[in-house]
NUKEGU-739233 format. One line per field, with one value per residue: residue in three letters; y, z, x of N, C-alpha, C in turn. Coordinates in pm, 1 decimal, always signed. Atoms other than C-alpha are relative to their C-alpha. Layout:
% residues N
aa <- [ALA,...]
n_Y <- [Y,...]
n_Z <- [Z,...]
n_X <- [X,...]
ca_Y <- [Y,...]
ca_Z <- [Z,...]
ca_X <- [X,...]
c_Y <- [Y,...]
c_Z <- [Z,...]
c_X <- [X,...]
This chain:
% residues 141
aa <- [MET,VAL,THR,ILE,GLU,LEU,ALA,LYS,PRO,LYS,ILE,MET,ALA,LEU,GLY,LEU,PRO,ASP,LYS,ASP,PRO,ILE,TRP,ASP,GLY,VAL,ILE,ASN,CYS,GLY,ALA,GLY,ILE,ASP,TYR,ARG,VAL,MET,THR,VAL,LEU,LEU,ASP,ASP,ASN,ASN,LYS,ILE,ILE,THR,TYR,SER,GLY,LEU,LEU,GLY,TYR,SER,ASP,LYS,LEU,PRO,LYS,LYS,VAL,GLU,TYR,GLY,ALA,LYS,GLY,ILE,ARG,LYS,VAL,LEU,LEU,ASN,LYS,LYS,LYS,ASN,VAL,GLN,LYS,TYR,THR,GLY,ASN,THR,ASP,LYS,GLY,ALA,ILE,VAL,ILE,ILE,LYS,PRO,SER,LYS,LYS,CYS,ASN,PHE,LYS,ASN,LEU,VAL,ASP,ILE,LEU,ASP,GLU,MET,ALA,ILE,SER,LYS,ILE,ASP,THR,TYR,VAL,ILE,VAL,ASN,ASP,PHE,SER,SER,GLU,GLU,SER,LYS,LEU,LEU,ALA,ALA,ASN]
n_Y <- [-35.5,-71.6,+81.5,+68.5,-83.2,-17.5,+127.1,+16.9,-25.4,-115.9,-1.3,-110.8,+41.6,-35.0,-38.2,+99.0,+7.8,+100.6,+116.2,-33.6,+72.0,-73.2,+9.6,+116.7,-22.0,-97.7,+21.7,-20.3,-132.9,-80.5,-92.9,+20.3,-67.3,-155.6,-56.3,-46.3,-17.3,-118.4,-10.5,-119.0,-8.6,-102.0,-19.9,-141.8,-106.2,+4.8,+79.7,+112.8,+72.2,+112.3,+103.4,+92.4,+143.0,+39.1,-52.4,+93.9,+69.2,-98.2,-46.0,-140.2,-57.1,-73.1,-139.4,-75.6,-88.4,-84.4,+3.5,-96.9,+39.0,+16.0,+111.1,+164.5,-1.9,+15.6,+124.4,+99.6,-17.2,+64.4,+133.3,+55.9,-2.1,+125.8,+142.5,+18.7,+33.9,+112.7,+104.2,-12.2,+42.4,-94.5,+43.9,+38.7,-121.8,+21.1,+44.3,-79.2,+44.3,-103.9,+43.0,-103.5,+30.9,-64.3,-144.9,-55.3,-57.5,+47.4,-85.4,+59.2,+102.5,-60.6,-61.9,+88.5,+52.2,-99.2,+11.3,+112.7,-41.1,-104.5,+78.0,+136.7,+134.9,+69.3,+110.2,-46.9,+48.5,-62.2,+102.4,-64.0,+103.9,-41.6,+81.1,-63.0,-86.5,-106.6,-73.6,-46.7,-90.8,-108.4,-48.2,-50.8,-120.4]
n_Z <- [-111.3,-97.6,-81.0,-71.5,-137.0,-84.7,-34.4,-99.7,-127.4,-77.3,-153.3,-79.8,-167.5,-86.9,-133.5,-99.2,-128.3,+15.3,-29.9,-142.1,-69.4,-33.5,+112.9,-25.0,-61.6,-94.4,-128.0,-18.6,+58.8,-91.8,+49.1,+123.0,+91.6,-25.7,+49.2,+146.9,+22.6,-56.1,+33.8,-4.7,+2.7,+54.0,-29.5,+28.8,-73.6,+1.1,-121.1,+26.4,-125.2,+45.5,-104.3,+48.8,-25.9,-21.0,-102.2,-112.4,-7.4,+1.7,-129.7,+36.8,+12.4,+112.5,-32.3,+114.2,+41.6,+76.9,+138.2,-7.2,-43.4,-154.5,-37.4,+50.4,+80.8,-104.0,-23.1,+95.2,+0.8,-100.8,+31.5,+88.0,-56.0,-97.7,+68.2,+49.0,-117.1,-67.5,+103.6,+52.2,+142.3,+43.7,+77.2,-73.3,-66.9,-68.7,+47.9,-53.6,+40.2,-0.1,-13.1,-5.6,-38.8,+111.8,-31.7,+71.2,+146.6,+117.3,-10.7,-113.1,+60.5,+86.8,-72.7,-46.5,+95.3,+37.9,-109.7,+32.2,+77.1,-47.0,-93.4,+67.2,-66.3,+120.4,-11.3,-77.2,+66.8,-50.8,-30.0,-80.1,-86.4,-117.5,-110.3,-84.0,-65.9,+61.4,+13.8,-139.7,-27.6,+74.2,-65.3,-124.8,+35.4]
n_X <- [-83.9,+87.5,+83.8,-97.9,-34.8,+113.1,+38.4,-80.4,+50.0,-53.5,-9.5,+8.9,-24.7,+117.5,-33.8,+95.8,-57.4,-90.5,+59.9,-1.0,+96.5,+114.8,+108.8,+59.8,+107.0,-2.1,-51.1,-155.6,-41.2,-70.1,-85.8,-53.3,+97.1,-6.9,-109.7,+19.3,+145.7,+54.9,+131.8,+46.5,+123.6,+49.7,+134.7,+59.5,-73.4,-126.9,-78.3,-96.9,-34.4,-77.2,-57.8,-82.7,+42.0,+143.3,+59.5,+27.4,-110.7,-128.7,-23.2,+28.8,+129.5,+40.4,-1.4,+68.3,-95.9,+82.3,-54.0,-108.8,-130.2,-21.7,+89.4,-15.1,-144.6,-108.1,+22.1,-40.2,-137.1,-55.8,+28.5,-89.3,-139.5,-11.5,+20.1,-135.5,-111.9,-0.5,-18.4,-133.2,+10.4,+88.3,+100.0,+124.6,+43.9,+107.6,+117.3,+101.0,+138.2,+90.6,+123.4,+83.9,+137.7,+114.2,+13.0,-133.2,+42.6,-87.8,-121.1,-86.1,-32.1,-97.7,-105.1,-80.6,-77.7,-109.0,-88.6,-77.6,-119.2,-105.7,-78.1,-61.1,+49.5,+29.9,+94.2,+117.1,+121.2,+128.7,+88.6,+109.6,+65.2,-21.4,+24.5,+76.9,-84.2,-39.5,+147.6,+18.5,-114.9,+44.1,+140.6,-40.9,-79.1]
ca_Y <- [+6417.5,+6636.8,+6352.0,+6168.5,+6454.7,+6501.5,+6116.3,+6132.2,+6102.6,+6404.3,+6405.1,+6642.2,+6638.7,+6643.5,+6799.6,+6497.9,+6437.0,+6184.9,+5821.7,+5851.4,+5634.5,+5947.4,+5895.6,+5548.6,+5684.6,+5965.3,+5817.1,+5839.8,+6211.5,+6438.9,+6658.0,+6503.3,+6625.3,+6974.6,+7052.8,+7070.2,+7079.1,+7408.7,+7477.6,+7817.2,+7890.8,+8164.8,+8322.7,+8656.2,+8987.8,+8913.0,+8670.6,+8411.7,+8134.8,+7906.8,+7618.5,+7352.1,+6977.7,+6821.4,+7017.8,+6877.3,+6676.4,+6974.6,+7108.2,+7465.2,+7661.9,+7800.6,+8161.4,+8437.6,+8650.3,+8932.0,+8970.4,+9150.5,+9150.5,+9163.1,+8895.9,+8584.4,+8658.0,+8666.2,+8330.1,+8158.2,+8298.3,+8164.6,+7828.1,+7793.2,+7879.6,+7634.5,+7347.6,+7403.5,+7422.0,+7133.8,+6903.7,+7046.2,+7019.7,+7341.2,+7124.8,+7019.2,+7311.1,+7373.2,+7204.5,+7456.4,+7348.9,+7644.7,+7609.1,+7892.3,+7902.8,+7967.7,+8314.7,+8382.2,+8620.9,+8573.7,+8866.7,+8691.1,+8378.5,+8574.0,+8749.2,+8431.5,+8287.5,+8602.2,+8549.5,+8195.8,+8330.4,+8619.3,+8361.4,+8109.3,+7829.9,+7585.8,+7313.0,+7419.6,+7288.3,+7460.4,+7260.0,+7323.2,+7035.0,+7159.5,+6940.2,+7003.9,+7120.7,+7357.5,+7492.8,+7552.9,+7724.3,+7970.4,+8031.4,+8096.5,+8362.6]
ca_Z <- [-9231.2,-9045.7,-8942.6,-8811.1,-8572.2,-8465.0,-8397.5,-8155.6,-7796.3,-7574.6,-7197.5,-6947.8,-6573.8,-6333.8,-5977.3,-5798.4,-5435.8,-5368.4,-5299.8,-4912.3,-4649.0,-4589.7,-4927.6,-4794.4,-4601.4,-4392.4,-4066.6,-4155.0,-4271.7,-4064.3,-4128.6,-4458.3,-4646.5,-4494.6,-4649.4,-5026.3,-5019.2,-4949.9,-4979.5,-5065.0,-4995.8,-5169.6,-5045.1,-5092.0,-4986.6,-5098.9,-4813.4,-4845.4,-4589.5,-4636.1,-4455.9,-4513.7,-4570.9,-4455.4,-4255.5,-3909.7,-3954.2,-3943.5,-3641.4,-3831.1,-3795.1,-4100.8,-4140.9,-4315.4,-4550.6,-4794.0,-5181.7,-5263.4,-5207.2,-4822.8,-4823.2,-5035.9,-5247.0,-4935.9,-4827.6,-5149.1,-5179.2,-4840.0,-4901.9,-5208.4,-5048.5,-4774.2,-4997.1,-5193.6,-4872.5,-4725.7,-5051.7,-5163.3,-5509.2,-5706.4,-5932.0,-5653.0,-5574.1,-5367.5,-5464.1,-5428.1,-5432.7,-5515.0,-5387.5,-5476.6,-5310.7,-5464.4,-5321.2,-5482.3,-5772.5,-6107.3,-6029.7,-5704.3,-5910.4,-6170.1,-5907.4,-5741.6,-6066.9,-6138.4,-5787.2,-5893.7,-6187.5,-6012.8,-5743.5,-6017.2,-5842.2,-6135.0,-5989.5,-5890.4,-5938.6,-5912.1,-5732.7,-5607.4,-5386.0,-5030.7,-4716.2,-4437.9,-4231.3,-4492.4,-4535.7,-4139.9,-4148.6,-4418.8,-4216.3,-3905.6,-4065.7]
ca_X <- [-5300.4,-5548.5,-5773.3,-5468.2,-5370.5,-5739.6,-5765.0,-5470.7,-5579.1,-5544.0,-5452.9,-5566.7,-5442.8,-5725.0,-5682.3,-5849.4,-5794.2,-5521.0,-5590.3,-5638.1,-5818.6,-6037.2,-6236.6,-6316.8,-6602.7,-6736.5,-6649.7,-6268.4,-6292.6,-6064.7,-5777.6,-5678.6,-6010.0,-5971.3,-5643.2,-5778.9,-6176.2,-6346.1,-6721.6,-6849.6,-7217.1,-7392.0,-7713.8,-7930.0,-7786.1,-7439.9,-7388.2,-7101.8,-7038.4,-6729.1,-6597.6,-6324.1,-6370.3,-6702.6,-6941.3,-6962.7,-6649.6,-6392.7,-6245.5,-6283.3,-6593.6,-6783.7,-6712.8,-6910.8,-6705.2,-6788.3,-6702.9,-6378.7,-6012.3,-6030.6,-6321.2,-6348.7,-6030.3,-5819.2,-5981.8,-5941.2,-5570.2,-5496.8,-5658.1,-5441.9,-5122.8,-5187.9,-5293.2,-4962.5,-4754.4,-4906.6,-4879.0,-4542.1,-4674.6,-4796.1,-4999.3,-5233.1,-5429.9,-5749.1,-6078.1,-6373.9,-6736.6,-6971.3,-7321.5,-7553.7,-7885.9,-8234.1,-8214.7,-7864.5,-7888.2,-7698.7,-7461.8,-7326.9,-7275.2,-7075.5,-6870.3,-6765.6,-6659.5,-6450.1,-6292.3,-6200.7,-6014.5,-5842.3,-5739.5,-5632.9,-5840.4,-5870.5,-6061.7,-6411.6,-6766.4,-7109.9,-7367.0,-7708.7,-7758.8,-7773.0,-7752.1,-7998.4,-7691.7,-7596.4,-7972.1,-7977.0,-7629.2,-7772.9,-8083.4,-7890.4,-7668.7]
c_Y <- [+92.8,-104.9,-89.5,+74.8,+12.2,-140.5,-42.4,+28.5,+111.0,-23.1,+113.3,-54.1,+56.3,+32.2,-75.3,-21.4,-145.2,-109.3,-10.7,-61.3,+105.1,+2.6,-143.7,+23.4,+127.3,+1.6,+40.0,+149.5,+61.3,+89.3,-7.6,+58.3,+160.1,+65.2,+23.3,+20.7,+128.8,+24.5,+153.6,-3.2,+136.0,+31.4,+140.5,+85.8,+0.4,-64.8,-133.5,-57.0,-98.5,-75.1,-115.5,-131.3,-30.0,+71.3,-90.7,-87.1,+82.7,+62.8,+162.7,+33.0,+62.7,+133.2,+75.0,+98.9,+88.0,-21.0,+119.5,-38.5,-30.0,-113.1,-125.0,-12.4,-44.1,-154.7,-92.3,+18.0,-85.1,-144.3,-67.3,-11.4,-107.7,-136.9,-4.4,-28.9,-135.5,-141.6,+3.4,+3.0,+139.1,-53.8,-39.1,+126.3,-27.6,-43.5,+92.5,-53.9,+131.5,-37.2,+115.7,-25.5,+32.6,+136.0,+84.5,+62.1,-24.3,+72.3,-45.5,-111.7,+33.6,+39.3,-120.7,-67.1,+89.8,-2.4,-140.3,+21.2,+87.1,-86.9,-111.9,-126.4,-54.9,-114.2,+31.5,-56.3,+77.7,-99.7,+62.4,-68.4,+32.7,-106.5,+75.4,+70.0,+144.1,+123.4,+69.0,+94.1,+128.4,+69.5,+75.6,+128.1,+82.6]
c_Z <- [+114.1,+94.8,+82.7,+125.8,+81.1,+67.0,+125.0,+135.4,+77.6,+143.3,+54.4,+139.1,+62.9,+146.3,+88.2,+124.3,+1.0,+55.9,+155.2,+72.1,+30.4,-107.4,+33.1,+61.4,+88.5,+129.3,+17.9,-41.3,+135.6,-57.2,-149.0,-109.6,+19.8,-82.3,-165.0,-30.2,+72.3,-76.0,+23.9,-20.5,-37.1,+26.1,-42.3,+84.9,+2.4,+115.5,-61.4,+127.5,-59.5,+108.9,-95.2,+26.6,+16.1,+113.5,+113.4,+33.4,+22.6,+127.4,-17.4,-6.7,-131.8,+22.0,-108.4,-46.1,-104.7,-144.1,+1.1,+25.0,+135.1,+53.3,-54.5,-54.3,+93.2,+41.7,-97.3,-24.5,+110.3,-0.8,-112.7,+34.4,+82.2,-51.1,-69.6,+90.5,+46.7,-89.0,-38.2,-140.2,-55.3,-99.3,+64.4,+84.0,+87.2,-110.3,+53.2,-60.0,+31.1,+21.3,+22.2,+42.6,-103.1,+19.8,-72.7,-141.4,-91.6,+28.3,+108.8,-47.6,-88.3,+77.1,+74.7,-101.0,-30.6,+126.6,-28.2,-97.0,+43.6,+95.7,-54.9,+62.5,-131.0,+11.2,+98.4,-56.7,+59.6,+6.8,+76.8,+94.8,+148.8,+112.0,+112.3,+100.2,-61.0,-6.3,+155.4,+12.4,-73.0,+75.9,+101.6,-9.6,-72.3]
c_X <- [-65.6,-73.2,+105.5,+31.3,-115.7,-41.6,+108.2,-70.4,+55.3,-6.5,-15.5,+35.4,-128.2,+61.0,-74.5,+74.8,+89.4,-89.1,+41.8,-101.0,-109.6,-116.2,-69.5,-147.7,-10.0,+52.3,+150.2,+27.6,+49.8,+92.0,+39.0,-98.8,+18.9,+95.1,-43.0,-140.2,-47.0,-131.0,-27.1,-148.6,-64.7,-156.9,-46.7,+92.5,+148.3,+41.4,+81.8,+35.6,+93.4,+35.8,+73.7,-37.0,-162.6,-59.8,-32.7,+110.8,+142.8,-0.7,-13.2,-126.4,-24.7,+21.3,-73.8,+91.8,-78.5,+68.7,+116.7,+125.3,+34.0,-118.6,+47.7,+125.2,+103.9,-21.2,+49.1,+156.0,+65.4,-13.8,+110.4,+139.2,+17.4,-9.1,+156.2,+118.7,-30.1,+30.7,+156.7,+2.0,-98.2,-112.7,-122.3,-53.3,-136.3,-119.7,-117.6,-140.5,-95.2,-139.0,-83.0,-148.9,-98.6,-9.9,+99.8,-38.3,+125.9,+129.7,+106.5,+66.2,+121.7,+125.8,+73.9,+100.7,+110.7,+105.7,+89.7,+100.9,+91.4,+91.0,+81.9,-36.6,-54.4,-97.1,-115.6,-124.8,-119.6,-105.8,-128.0,-77.5,+45.8,-38.1,-96.9,+83.2,+35.9,-122.9,-8.9,+123.9,-32.4,-102.1,+47.6,+71.9,-58.3]
């Protein structure tokens, strides 16, 4: 009996982006990708830079924020609220890409993961692949 229960397939809902022409290529990227995807760049000295959508293709400029309730948490909660308002679906939340630099310390990475839990952002990924534009953005700030 136990083996029959364990053999049953389990289904998990994934918060993937909608089938949208914006995913056909970077050329078509515009406002559609901005509403769900947000990137958080972590650097040394508690520095956080966030931007929505794809860097260089969004009309919103990257902004520097701090850790805590008035900084990154407020940004994450606003993003979550705006995504749910835009989609009209509480199951479709923000997709956050966390990119710690080589200079980022472990405490900052743990802090941002805590902020994901506090803000109830369920879909996020940690990536250490920086584009040249992102590296320039960190160096400039």
